[in-house]
N, C-alpha and C positions, 0 to 999 in steps of 0.2 A: 896848423899845417898849411904849407905854401901852396898858393893857387897855381893851377896849371898854366902855362903861357896862353895857350887856346882860350881858355874862360877868360884870363884877364884882357887879352885882346877883344874878345868878344863884348865884354863889360866896357870897355873904353868906348867902343863904336856904339853903346847902347845910352851912352850919356848925350842924349839929343833933347830936342824940344818935346813938351807934352804932346801925346798922340792918344789921349783916351778915347776909346770906341763909344763909351758911354759916359754921359755927364755925371760926375761923382756926387752931384748935388741931389741926383735923383735917386741915390742908394737908400734903402731904408736904414733904420738904426741897427746896429749890431745886437742881436739877442744876447741876453746874459746866459752865462754858463758856457760849457765847452761847445766850441764850434767845429763841426766836421765839414771840411770842404772837399768836394769831389771835383775832379777835372778830367775830361776826355776829349778825344779827338775826332770822335764820330756819333752821329746820333745813335746808332746801334749800341754802341758802348754806354751811351747816357741811358737807354733802356735797361741794360743790365745793371747799372749802378743804382738805378731807381728801384729795381726789385731787391737788391742788396739791403738798401736802407728801409725798405719796408719790412723785411725780416728783422732787422736790427731793432726796428722801433716795436715789435711785438715782444722784445726782450728788455728794453729799456727805453726810458723816455727823458734821460737826463742830458741831452744834447739837441743842438740845432744844426741846420743844414746850410750850406752855401753851395751852389751849382754853377760851373762854368763849362762851356764846350766851345771848341773850335769851329764845329759845323755851322754854317750859316742858318741852316733850317732848324737849329735846336730851340729857337725861342718859341717855336709852334708846339714844343713838346709839353704835354700835361703831366706835370709832377705833383698832383694833389694840390694844386694851388701855389706852390712854391716856383718863383720865377727861375728861369735858366737864362744866364748872360754870358756874354763873351768875357774872357780874361782880359786882363790889362795889357797893353801893347808892351813890347820890349824895351820900352823907354823907362829908364831907372826911375825918373820921377814919377811916371805914371804907377809903377809897380809899388814903390814906396807909399804913395797915396792910398793904393788899394789895400796894402798890408796893415797900415797904421789904422785903416777904418775897420777892417773885419778881423784882424788879429787871430787868424785860424790856430786851433790848436792841433788838428790832425789834417793831414793832406793824402787823400786817395788819388793817384795820377793813374789814368788807364790809358795803355796804348803807345804807339811809338813815336807820337808826335811831342816833340820836347820844345821847351821854351827855356833856354839856359839861364838867362838873366832872370826871369821870374822864380825858377827853381832855386838859383843861388841866394837871391834876396829872402826867399822863404827859408830857407835852411839857415841865414843868419838870425831869424826869430826864434830859432830852437823849436820849430814846429815838428812834430812826429810825422815822418815821410815815408810812405809805401807807394810802390810802383807796381801795377798788377797788369796782367794780359801782355807781358812783353813777347813780341813775335819775333820768329825768325825772319826778319825784314829790316831794310836800312832805317835808320834812326833819322827823323827829320826836324828841322828847325826853321823857324820863319825865314823864307828865302830873301836874302839880300846878297848882291853882289860883293865880293871879296871879303865877307865875313867868316871868320876861321870856323871850323867844326868843332864845337864845343860839346858834343855829344857825350864823349867819355867823362869829360869832367863833371858834367850836369848829371849824368847816371851815378857817379861815386858819391853824390850829395844825399841819396836816398839811403834811409836806414835798412831797408830790405826791398829785394825786387823779386816778384813772381814771375817766372819764365814759362811760356806754354808749354815747352817741350825740352827736350835735350839740345836740339840743334839752337833754340833760341838762347838757351844757357851758354852754350858753346860761342855764340856770336858775343854775348856779354863779357866772357872770359877774355876773348881777343882784344876787347877794349880796355882790359886791365881792371875790370871788375871782380873783386876778391869773392872766392867761392862762399865765404861767410854770409856775405849779403845776397846770395842767390838760392832761391828755392824753385823748384820744377814742379809745375802742376799742370792740369789740363786747361783748356781754353775757358775763361770765365763765361759762363752762360747766364742768361736771365733766370732768376729764380723762378721756378714753375709752381703756380698754386693750383693744384688739378681742380678741374670742374666737378662738382658734386653730382651724385646720382642717389636717387632715393632707393635704397636697398629692397624695400618690398616690390618696387615696381621693376626693378632690374631681375628678381626672381622670377616675377611673373611672366616677363617677356623672354626670359631664358628658356622657361617652361614652354611657352607658347610656340617658340620657334623650333623647339625640339631637334637641335642639332642642325638646323639648315645652315648651309654656308651664306654668310652676310658679308656685304661691304658697304661702305659708306661714302658719300659724296658730301663733303662738309664745306657748308658756306659757300655754295656755287652760286655763280651770277646767271642771270636768264640767259645770256648769249653762250653759256657752256652747257645748258641742260640738254640741247639736242644730241650732242656729242656724247653725253654722259648715258643718256637714255638708249640710244642706238648701240652704244659699246655693251650696255647691260644686256640688251636683246640678243646681240651676237653672243656674248658669253654665256648666256642662258640656254644656248643650243647644246653646250658641252656639260653644263650643269643645271638640271632642269629645276631643280629646288632653290636655285641662287635668289637670294632676296638683296635688292638695292633700297638702302634708306637714303632720302635726300634731305638735307637741311639747307634751305635757301639762305643766302646771306642777306637778302633784302625780304623781309616778310610779305611785301606788297606783291612780290613775284610768285608766291605760292599758286594762286588761281592760274596764272598763265602756265607755270609748270605743269599744273594738273591737266589742262587742255592739251599740252603738248604730250604728256604721257599717253593720253587716250588717242591721240593722233598717231603716235609710233605704234601703238597697239599693245600695250602693257597693262595687265589688270592693277588697279590702283586702289590703296587704302590711305584716306587722308586723317592724319593724326588730330590735326585741330578740330576735325569735325567728329572727334570721338571714335573713329574707326579703329579697329585692331587687326592685324595682319592674319589671315588665314592660310591654309595650305595652298590655296590658288593665288594668293596676293604675290605679285611680282615686284612691286615698288610700294614703299611706305613712304610717304610724303609729309614731312615735318612743316608746320606753319612757320617756326623761327627757330632760333638755336637755343631756346631755353632748356631743351633736354640735351644738348650736345654732349654733356658729360655721360649721359646713358647710352647714346649712340655710339661713341668711342669704345665704351667696354663692351657692347654687344658685337662690335664689327672687328676682326681681326685685321681687316685691310681697309685703308681709306684712301680715296682722292681728295686733295686739298684744293678746293675752288679759288678763283680769283687769278688762277696760274695758266690757263687756256687763252685768256683774253689779254691783248696786247695793252700795255700800258697800266693794267691793274695792279701789279707789283706783287700779287700773291699775298700769302699769310704766314705767320711763324708756323714752322712745323713741330716746334718743342712740345707743345700741349698734346698733339697726337701722339709723339714719341713716349712722353710721360705716362700716358693711359695706355701703353702696350699696342698700339696699332702700327702695322707696316705701312709705309708711306708711298703713294704715287703722286706726281705733281707735274704741272706743264712747265714750259720754259719761261714763262714770264714771271720770275720770282725775284726780281732785282732788289727789292726792299730787304730780303732775307737770304740773299745768296749766300753767305758765309755759312749760316746755319745749315742750309740744304747740302752745301759741299761736305761739311763734315758728316752728315747722315749718309750721303752717298759713299763717302771714303770707308766708313763703318759698315756698309751693306744694309742700311736701314731704310733707304729710300730709292726709288728709281724713277727717272724721268720719262714722261710720255708726251708726244707731240699732236696727237689727233685721236680721233675716234678709234681707228684700227689698231694704233698702239696702246691705246688705253683698255681696249678690249682683249687684246693679247695679253697684256700683264695681269688683268684680272683674272683670266682663265689659267695663267700659271701660277700666281700667288695666292689664289684663293685656298690652296692646298694647305691643310693646317701646318704641316711641318714647315713649308716655306715660310708662310706668314709669321709663325712663331720665331723662326731663326731671324727674320728682319726686325721684329719687335724686340727681341732680345738684345739686337745690336743698337737698336734706337735708345732703350733703356741705359745701356752701358754709355752712351754719349751724354745723356741727360744726368745720370748720377755722378759722372766724373766732373761735370761742371759744378754740381752741387757741392762736391768735396772741396773744389777750389774756392768756393764762396765761404765754406766753413773755415778755410785758412785766414782768408781776410778778414771775416768777422770776430775771430778768435784774436787776430792783433789788434784789431780796432777796440774789442773788449778790454784787452790788457792795457791799453793805453789810457782808456777812459778810467778804469779803476785805478791806475796809478795817480792820475790827476785827482781823483776823488780822495785818494788818501793823503795828499798833500795837505799840509796844515795852511 
């Protein structure tokens, strides 16, 4: 097949001096057997790919992993001891040295960040190539002045592309990508492995609470406790049997939160001291997050901590959504903004800004029908991401099986 002019020109400009980001001599030896190479453009997508491979490893162990990411902070990511490195530069000599060393059998490329030279040279090695999580957003390539846009030519080199939605698929078609290569699915979400809960304890607590309305403040920071407790006290004026369960993010904050609870004037039971809530208990304070799976299952509504404190970055909302909880969160969730945005769009989460808005939201959403509707919407978001993961893993399985069948 004749190579498009844009890609030919791009590759001509890629014939420059070596610009390896890391010394090739520092690379470990290539492991034996099939090698699955994962590449993405953001740390968030790296987390998603990590959970994908964790699930794949539960099904088979006849492959090894290579991980690269464009994000500068990716090298701090814990991938069960596997290093995450940068990809080679767009210099052809760098790329060829990289591919000759690693000889990947399968490439899963996630996101809209493209490296046309790297993609082209990988395609020439007959590597199986799948692009996932293609968004309805501009395609990016390493910025260089006067370099032709080779996005369309690079995309055509993938065997299959999974687009996030119909709009993303249409953007691909406008670039000349044939329908035969495009599959539409939901956003690829990190695989959720639900927190466990002891069935006997869950039944005991359900009987003990006897239908009381319950909400959870999960993994909250000490600086958020005052706002949470005062919001609960105000909401309890309208729902006298309302119970708040608090799970501190830092276990050492438990004693300070207990003192603050007494200062606010709320009747407290302390789980780590063996207390069980009775009819008069207004707050159940856990010592740590060891029973978080139980609390999520008991509380149809939760506030996710680390989100009212500036700079904390919040926590992922997907576990709460997977365990059937309607979600409240503060404005400081920059580390997981995409996930919260999807849940908000689906009607599964609501932002609060302070004690007053938190109290108002709890009062409105503690009603069983309101919380159940939000929880159902959240489950739809989580399950749709799981279906996309199934598509990716099915394709990888087929390729690995085909390689195994080769003489």
